[in-house]
N, C-alpha and C positions, 0 to 999 in steps of 0.2 A: 501494498499499500504505500502511496505518492505522499509524503513527509513532512507538511509543511508550519513552521515560523510566523504569527500575522501577533506584529507589532503596534501594537494604538489604543491610543490613552485614550480613547474611545470606547469603555465599556459593555458597553447598549449594544452598539452595532459590531465590537466582535462576536461576540455570545452568538450575535442576529449568525454574521456572517462567521463562522465557525458551524455553528450545527447548519447552514445549507453545504458547507462543502462538506461538512458530514453522510451529508445523505448521500453523496459524491464520489463514496466512496477515499478520499483524501485523510490524510489523521494530522488535525489539526492544534498547534499548540500557540494556546496564546500568553504573554505578556503586553503592562500596558507602562511602558514607558523604557526609555535606548541599555542603559544597563543592565538594567534586569535577561532587556533583549540576548546585546550581545552577550552577555553570560551565557542564555540556553545558545546563545553557537558557537558558545569554546565547549558543552558540558554533553553537547547534544550533536546527530549524525539527524539535518534534514535534506529536502532536495531542495529548499525555496523556502527563500521572505521574505515576506509582505511585510514591505512597513510606510509608518508615515511619517510627515515629516512633523509635520508640528508637536513635539509630545515632550513632560517633564525631564530631570535628571540632563537627560541629551538630542540632539533631537534628531531626527532621521540622518540631516546630511551626520552630522560628525559620526552616525553610526554607520554607516557607511561609508563614509572614509577610513575608520581604523577599522572597515571592516575588510576593508581592501587592500591594505595592507600584509597579507597572510592567503587571500580569498576570494575563491573568485565564483563562488555559493549565486545562483541566481537570485536576482531583488527586481521584486516592483516596489517601488517610491504609490504608497495612495498618495495628489496635495491640493492643494484645495484651487478650488475649480476656480476652470482663467487666471491662475500666475503661473506663466507664462515661467514666468526666472526662474521659477524652482523647480518647474520641470526640465528647462536645459539646466543646472545646477546640475543635475544626478547626475541625464543624459553625463552630460562631462565626466564625474564621480567613479563613471562606472557602476552607473542601476541598471536593468536587461529592458527596461521598460517602465511609463507610470500607465497612472489611469488617473484622470480629477475626477474630485467628488463632488455628487456625488454619483455614482455609478449603481445599473441598477443590474444583480448580481449572476447576469444571465452577462453579460457583459464582463466582470470580473472575472469571470470561469472560464470564456472566450479567452484572454487573453497570459491565464495559468495553464490551459495548457498551450497557449503558443510559447512562450518560452522556456513551460516543459518538453516543449516538441524539439525543443536547437540541442538538446542532452542526450536522446533515445539513442541505446548504443541506431548503430546501419541496422538492417532488415536486407535490404531492398538495392542495395548500392551497387556498382559495378565492379568498386574496388576500392579496396581499404586505406590502399595511398595512392592524390592527385599531390603530384606533383609540377609549376615552376619558377624559373632560374632556380633562382637559391633557396625557393620557399619548398616546404615541406608540409602535407596534410597527410597526418593521418587518423582517421573518420572513425578510430574504429572506441581507438583508448583518448579519442577526443581531442589532441594533441597540437602545437604549428609548428614548426622548425623553421628557421633562418638564419644560414651559415651553424648550424648545425648551430645554432643559438637556441633556447626552448624560451617564444613565445609569451611571457606571459600574462594570455587577453581573459576575456571573460568570455560565456557562449554566447551569446552579440555577437563584438564584433571576430567570437572564429569566424563563424557564421559567413559573417558578410564578406568575411576575404576568401573562407570557403570558391562561395559565388564571382565577386571578382575572377579569381582566377582563373575559373573553370569557365568562360569569357571571356580566356587576352584579346585585345586588342577588337572588341566589342563595346556598343556605348551601354550599358541599365539601364534605367529608367533611378528616379526616387522609387521611383508609383513602382517599383516595375524589383526593386530592394525591399523596402515596406512587404509585400503585397508575402514575396520570397526568404525573407530574416526574419523579418516581426511576425507576420502571415496575420494583417490584417492589410484591411488597406490607403495606402495614402489622402490621409483630407485636409488642407484647408492652413498651414502658415505649424505644417506637424512636422519638426525641423530632426525629429528622432534620430532616422539617416543619419541626417548629415555628420550629430554630435556623435555619431560613431562611429565617422569612417575618422573623422579631425580622433575620436581615443584611437584610432587603428598607428592613422597613417603616423602619430607620436611614437608610438610604438616596436613596430618597424624598424631593426638596422638597415641603413644609409647602401645600396646598390656600390659596390663597388667601386661599378661604372659613373656612382654618381648618379647614374639620370633619377626621372623619377620615379617614380613604381604604379603611385594612383595621378586620372589627370580630370581635374577639378577639366567638365565642358557646361560652360553656365545656360542658364537655362534650360538642360537635353540632359547632366544625367553627369554619370562616375564611368574616367576606362582604368581595367588592367594593361596596364601594356606591355607586346608583347615579345618585343626588346628593348 
């Protein structure tokens, strides 16, 4: 059974969400402040964290910052409705996705399943190894290597890298990448793909020939360079 940790100081909402998710075959633990959330993550094995932004003791951003020092567990951030700054900051810090409050239970379920699909072991993929130039991705172990360096990528960044190097020299639109990587349709003003790609760029070592790896085509999308 998939095990989730819900970190939210709204106890009534947390109990409602935990009850709903348990009916969908998830095992849900709840804590109600950031400090307790970090302790729970370090003392248990979870498949995913649902993390509210506004909380006592440690807010969601502080929890995510501490978590990302040594842990790439998938994180879905629960943000205030219409607060784009919170969403962008969360993505910059390594969140896998965000969901503005208030949200429907079905939308939450869809987002959780979309994130978890990114870390599922492959079953029908043609090959476990995907390589291009100095990049190698092992889809079985969910690891990416560059120039013998193991890349410290979140599950979303790994999926994004895989999508890019699977189609070198091809323009991939943000709409395509949103559906392929995030499992959701691109909505107006959604910068999720931009932020994940920015994080990915920072984590990729420079090419030995000093050429760029990813080209941005304004208004069109992104391209992984094939030479």
